[in-house]
C-alpha positions, 0 to 999 in steps of 0.5 A: 654862328653869327655871334662868332663872326661878330666876335671875330670882326670885333677882335680884328677890326681896326680902331681907326681904319682909313677912309679913302677914295679913288684919286687919293695919293697915299703912303701905306706904312706896313710892318714886314717881318724878316726872320727875327727882324722887323722893318717898316715898308712904305708904299706910295701911290694913287688909289685907283679903286676901293672895294666893299667900303669899310667892312671887314672884307674892304680893301683898296688898290694902290698904283705907283710907277716904279723904275723904268716906268713900270707900274706896280699895283698892290691891294691892301685889306683895310683891316690888315693888322700889319698896316700901322699907318696910312697917310693921304698926301694928295686928293683929287675929286673924280666922278668915277669910283674906279680908275682902271682906265689909268692902266691904259694911259702913258705912265708918266703923263697922268695928272688928275684934275683938281688935285690938291695937297692933303694932310690926313693920317690914320694911325693905329694906337700901337703904331708909335710904340711899334715904330719906336721899338723898331728904331731901337732895334735898328740902333742896337744892330748898328751899334753892334756892327760898329763894335764888331768893326772896331774889334776886327780893326784892333785884331788886325792891328795886333797881328800887324804889330806881332808880324813887325816885331818878329821881323825885327827880331829876325834881322842879322847882328850889326857888322863892326864898322870900318874903324873897329875892323881896321884896329883889329887888322892893325893889332894882328899885323903888329903881333905878326911883325913882333913874332917875325923880329924875334925869329930873325934877330940875334940870338941871346948872349950867353 
Protein backbone atom coordinates (compact mmCIF):
# COMPACT_ATOMS: atom_id res chain seq x y z
CA UNK A 1 0.00 0.00 0.00
CA UNK A 2 2.80 2.43 0.90
CA UNK A 3 4.45 1.75 -2.44
CA UNK A 4 1.24 2.66 -4.28
CA UNK A 5 0.93 5.90 -2.31
CA UNK A 6 4.53 6.81 -3.03
CA UNK A 7 4.07 6.03 -6.72
CA UNK A 8 0.93 8.20 -6.85
CA UNK A 9 2.69 11.09 -5.13
CA UNK A 10 5.70 10.81 -7.41
CA UNK A 11 3.44 10.96 -10.46
CA UNK A 12 1.42 13.99 -9.35
CA UNK A 13 4.01 15.96 -7.39
CA UNK A 14 5.03 19.22 -9.06
CA UNK A 15 8.58 19.56 -10.26
CA UNK A 16 8.80 23.13 -8.96
CA UNK A 17 6.22 23.72 -6.20
CA UNK A 18 5.93 27.25 -4.75
CA UNK A 19 7.34 27.98 -1.30
CA UNK A 20 5.04 30.64 0.09
CA UNK A 21 4.48 32.25 3.46
CA UNK A 22 1.66 34.21 5.03
CA UNK A 23 2.08 37.84 4.04
CA UNK A 24 3.13 37.15 0.44
CA UNK A 25 1.20 38.82 -2.36
CA UNK A 26 0.95 36.38 -5.25
CA UNK A 27 -0.48 35.90 -8.72
CA UNK A 28 -1.77 32.39 -9.34
CA UNK A 29 -2.07 31.36 -13.00
CA UNK A 30 -4.59 28.54 -13.41
CA UNK A 31 -5.79 26.74 -16.53
CA UNK A 32 -9.58 26.84 -16.89
CA UNK A 33 -11.27 24.50 -19.37
CA UNK A 34 -14.59 25.58 -20.87
CA UNK A 35 -15.89 22.93 -23.22
CA UNK A 36 -13.19 22.42 -25.82
CA UNK A 37 -11.49 25.73 -25.07
CA UNK A 38 -8.84 26.57 -22.48
CA UNK A 39 -7.87 29.88 -20.95
CA UNK A 40 -5.61 31.11 -18.15
CA UNK A 41 -7.26 32.72 -15.14
CA UNK A 42 -5.10 34.89 -12.86
CA UNK A 43 -6.01 35.29 -9.21
CA UNK A 44 -4.01 37.93 -7.34
CA UNK A 45 -4.16 38.42 -3.61
CA UNK A 46 -2.55 38.04 -0.18
CA UNK A 47 -1.55 34.67 1.24
CA UNK A 48 -3.24 34.51 4.66
CA UNK A 49 -2.48 30.86 5.47
CA UNK A 50 -0.58 27.79 4.38
CA UNK A 51 -1.48 24.29 5.44
CA UNK A 52 0.58 21.07 5.56
CA UNK A 53 3.74 22.60 4.13
CA UNK A 54 4.91 21.24 0.80
CA UNK A 55 3.37 17.78 1.15
CA UNK A 56 0.84 16.37 -1.30
CA UNK A 57 -1.89 17.62 1.04
CA UNK A 58 -0.34 21.10 1.22
CA UNK A 59 -2.35 24.16 0.23
CA UNK A 60 -2.39 27.94 0.63
CA UNK A 61 -5.26 30.38 0.99
CA UNK A 62 -5.23 33.62 -1.01
CA UNK A 63 -7.47 36.56 -0.14
CA UNK A 64 -8.24 39.50 -2.42
CA UNK A 65 -10.60 42.45 -2.33
CA UNK A 66 -12.92 42.57 -5.31
CA UNK A 67 -15.50 45.04 -6.52
CA UNK A 68 -17.49 46.95 -3.89
CA UNK A 69 -14.85 45.94 -1.27
CA UNK A 70 -16.11 42.36 -1.24
CA UNK A 71 -13.42 39.93 -0.07
CA UNK A 72 -12.82 36.74 -2.04
CA UNK A 73 -10.78 33.82 -0.74
CA UNK A 74 -9.54 30.79 -2.63
CA UNK A 75 -7.57 27.83 -1.36
CA UNK A 76 -5.17 26.27 -3.87
CA UNK A 77 -3.59 22.83 -3.41
CA UNK A 78 0.15 23.19 -3.91
CA UNK A 79 0.32 20.29 -6.36
CA UNK A 80 -2.86 21.10 -8.29
CA UNK A 81 -2.07 20.17 -11.94
CA UNK A 82 -4.03 23.07 -13.44
CA UNK A 83 -1.85 25.66 -11.70
CA UNK A 84 0.95 26.31 -14.16
CA UNK A 85 2.62 29.35 -12.61
CA UNK A 86 2.78 31.25 -9.31
CA UNK A 87 4.38 34.69 -8.99
CA UNK A 88 5.31 36.39 -5.72
CA UNK A 89 5.19 40.15 -6.33
CA UNK A 90 5.35 41.37 -2.71
CA UNK A 91 6.41 39.97 0.62
CA UNK A 92 6.09 41.05 4.25
CA UNK A 93 7.65 39.56 7.34
CA UNK A 94 4.91 38.51 9.78
CA UNK A 95 5.13 36.83 13.16
CA UNK A 96 2.00 34.81 12.56
CA UNK A 97 1.64 31.82 10.28
CA UNK A 98 -2.06 32.54 9.84
CA UNK A 99 -3.45 35.99 9.07
CA UNK A 100 -7.11 35.24 9.70
CA UNK A 101 -7.37 38.42 11.79
CA UNK A 102 -7.40 40.37 8.51
CA UNK A 103 -10.94 39.14 7.94
CA UNK A 104 -12.13 41.34 10.77
CA UNK A 105 -10.47 44.52 9.53
CA UNK A 106 -11.63 47.10 7.03
CA UNK A 107 -10.87 45.77 3.57
CA UNK A 108 -9.38 48.95 2.15
CA UNK A 109 -7.05 49.78 5.04
CA UNK A 110 -4.90 46.65 5.26
CA UNK A 111 -1.17 47.20 4.93
CA UNK A 112 1.42 44.87 6.41
CA UNK A 113 4.55 46.23 8.04
CA UNK A 114 7.81 45.71 6.24
CA UNK A 115 6.10 45.01 2.94
CA UNK A 116 8.47 45.12 -0.02
CA UNK A 117 8.50 44.16 -3.64
CA UNK A 118 9.57 40.70 -4.74
CA UNK A 119 10.08 38.99 -8.08
CA UNK A 120 9.96 35.26 -7.46
CA UNK A 121 8.29 32.80 -9.79
CA UNK A 122 7.52 29.09 -9.76
CA UNK A 123 6.63 27.69 -13.14
CA UNK A 124 6.06 24.17 -14.39
CA UNK A 125 8.19 22.99 -17.33
CA UNK A 126 5.10 22.66 -19.52
CA UNK A 127 3.79 26.13 -18.67
CA UNK A 128 5.42 27.99 -21.56
CA UNK A 129 4.32 25.39 -24.10
CA UNK A 130 0.78 25.42 -22.71
CA UNK A 131 0.59 29.21 -22.74
CA UNK A 132 1.89 29.30 -26.31
CA UNK A 133 -0.71 26.73 -27.32
CA UNK A 134 -3.51 28.79 -25.76
CA UNK A 135 -2.20 31.94 -27.42
CA UNK A 136 -2.23 30.29 -30.85
CA UNK A 137 -5.76 28.96 -30.27
CA UNK A 138 -6.97 32.42 -29.30
CA UNK A 139 -5.32 33.96 -32.37
CA UNK A 140 -6.92 31.31 -34.59
CA UNK A 141 -10.33 32.01 -33.05
CA UNK A 142 -9.89 35.75 -33.57
CA UNK A 143 -8.88 35.18 -37.20
CA UNK A 144 -11.90 32.94 -37.77
CA UNK A 145 -14.23 35.57 -36.29
CA UNK A 146 -12.71 38.28 -38.51
CA UNK A 147 -13.08 36.07 -41.58
CA UNK A 148 -16.72 35.39 -40.70
CA UNK A 149 -17.35 39.11 -40.20
CA UNK A 150 -15.88 39.96 -43.60
CA UNK A 151 -17.93 37.21 -45.22
CA UNK A 152 -21.13 38.56 -43.69
CA UNK A 153 -20.28 42.07 -44.88
CA UNK A 154 -19.72 40.79 -48.42
CA UNK A 155 -23.06 38.97 -48.35
CA UNK A 156 -24.85 42.12 -47.21
CA UNK A 157 -23.13 44.18 -49.92
CA UNK A 158 -24.15 41.62 -52.53
CA UNK A 159 -27.79 41.69 -51.40
CA UNK A 160 -27.76 45.49 -51.46
CA UNK A 161 -26.44 45.56 -55.04
CA UNK A 162 -29.06 43.04 -56.15
CA UNK A 163 -31.86 45.06 -54.54
CA UNK A 164 -30.62 48.27 -56.19
CA UNK A 165 -30.39 46.56 -59.59
CA UNK A 166 -33.97 45.28 -59.35
CA UNK A 167 -35.14 48.75 -58.32
CA UNK A 168 -33.53 50.38 -61.37
CA UNK A 169 -35.00 47.77 -63.73
CA UNK A 170 -38.50 48.34 -62.35
CA UNK A 171 -38.60 52.07 -63.11
CA UNK A 172 -41.00 53.40 -65.87
CA UNK A 173 -39.74 54.12 -69.43
CA UNK A 174 -38.72 57.77 -70.06
CA UNK A 175 -41.48 60.16 -71.24
CA UNK A 176 -40.82 62.11 -74.55
CA UNK A 177 -39.57 65.62 -73.92
CA UNK A 178 -41.54 68.76 -74.79
CA UNK A 179 -39.95 69.24 -78.23
CA UNK A 180 -40.80 65.73 -79.36
CA UNK A 181 -44.33 66.07 -78.02
CA UNK A 182 -44.81 69.42 -79.78
CA UNK A 183 -43.45 68.09 -83.09
CA UNK A 184 -45.80 65.17 -82.91
CA UNK A 185 -48.72 67.54 -82.21
CA UNK A 186 -47.77 69.81 -85.15
CA UNK A 187 -47.62 66.92 -87.58
CA UNK A 188 -51.02 65.75 -86.42
CA UNK A 189 -52.45 69.27 -86.90
CA UNK A 190 -50.99 69.63 -90.39
CA UNK A 191 -52.38 66.31 -91.49
CA UNK A 192 -55.78 67.25 -90.17
CA UNK A 193 -55.67 70.69 -91.90
CA UNK A 194 -54.72 69.19 -95.26
CA UNK A 195 -57.54 66.79 -95.10
CA UNK A 196 -60.00 69.60 -94.32
CA UNK A 197 -58.75 71.74 -97.26
CA UNK A 198 -59.24 68.96 -99.71
CA UNK A 199 -62.70 68.37 -98.41
CA UNK A 200 -63.80 72.07 -98.59
CA UNK A 201 -62.07 73.10 -101.88
CA UNK A 202 -63.36 73.24 -105.47
CA UNK A 203 -64.18 70.00 -107.12
CA UNK A 204 -61.74 68.83 -109.71
CA UNK A 205 -62.27 70.10 -113.30
CA UNK A 206 -63.66 67.77 -115.83
